Structures are given as structure tokens and as C-alpha cells.
Phi, psi and omega in degrees: 000331180296326182295322182289329179290327180288333183278338181281125181287148178265129181257127176254136178246136179253126180289136179272137176261151179284130178274128180293137182282136178273158180288143178293144180287135176273161180301326181292319181290342175279328186273328185303312179299325179293318179296319179297317180297315180296320179296319179296316179295316179299316178296323178295315179295314181300313181295325177296318179295318180296314182294320180290324179292323176295316182294322180296316180292325177293321180295320179295318181294318181289327180292325178291318180292321182289334182296328180293334182267005183283160176300142180303329178294321179290321177298324178294324178294327174297319180297326178286327179291315180257090188286331184254148179214155178206158182231138179171199181250130181276134174229152176290138178276102181275352183269028184286122170229190186291345180254348184289154178231142178095127179278340182222166177236146172253107182277121183239157176298146177113003176095186186295333180293341181265001181289132176255131177269133189243147169218158178211133177264355183236344183236154172265103184289344177299331180295339184251006182299132179084001182254150176276121188222168169242123182252146178236139180181207182232132180276139177239150177287147180208141176271340183272327183230159182288325184215120179239126183232134171268113187273132177246343182208142179227132173245126178279130180256127183259000000 
């Protein structure tokens, strides 16, 4: 008889507790976390754009100011880098169509034939619009305009 008692499994029962029912989620409570996440991401992107644009304008201003304090040998290397130069007043190029070249024009004495069309991959030429300047850069050939220059440096002449 002992053998049969050992073979019968003992069953333990665990009493189940009632789980309190949670309130159903309303549509507003589903949307609020999503709106908060989108707002945080938007603020991060906005603040990053503002900070980089401020830093970029400060860097341009300091690079122009620091260039005057540079060693003459380094200033000479700038002159070798920017082989071409011209002096005049920068204006926005309003005649831009699909064939036009240059975002800005350098108006020089001598009429329209002396106008240099300008573009720049490193400077914002809008900052110098309406000012009398000396530009340094590299001239490129063009079939549409007489003189096309990629500007790398601008000195404001007072």
C-alpha cells in the first residue's frame, strides 16, 4: 500500500485574487504622450538650428577679424589661394533664370560689360549686398556671362 500512496501526485491549489480593473484609456490620454514626444523632438531640432546659425555667423565675423592679425606669410598664402580679385558694389542677381549664373553681381565702373557675376560656396554674399567691397576668388569660364567668379573672401571697403 505504501507504493500506491507514493505514486499518487499531490495537487496544490493556489487561490486566485481578483485583479482590480483599470480604467479604459480615453482618446486624449492616448494622444498626449505622442504630442509631448513630438514637441520635445521639435524643440531639439529648432534649438540646434538656432545655435548653429549663431555660431556660423560668429565664426565668419571672427575669421575676418583674425585675418588682419595673421602673419604676413599666411596672408600671402591667402593671396595665392584666391588668385583673382575685383572691387565694386555687390547686388543680388534678380535676373536668375534657368540659364543665369551667379547669385550676386559685382557692379564695377565701366558699364555692364565690367559686371562680374558672383557665386560662393563658403560665404553668404547676402551679408554684403549694397556694400562697396573687394572680392577674392577664382574665375570660371562661362558662355552666359562675361565674368563668373567663385568668391572665397570679401573685404568691405569703407
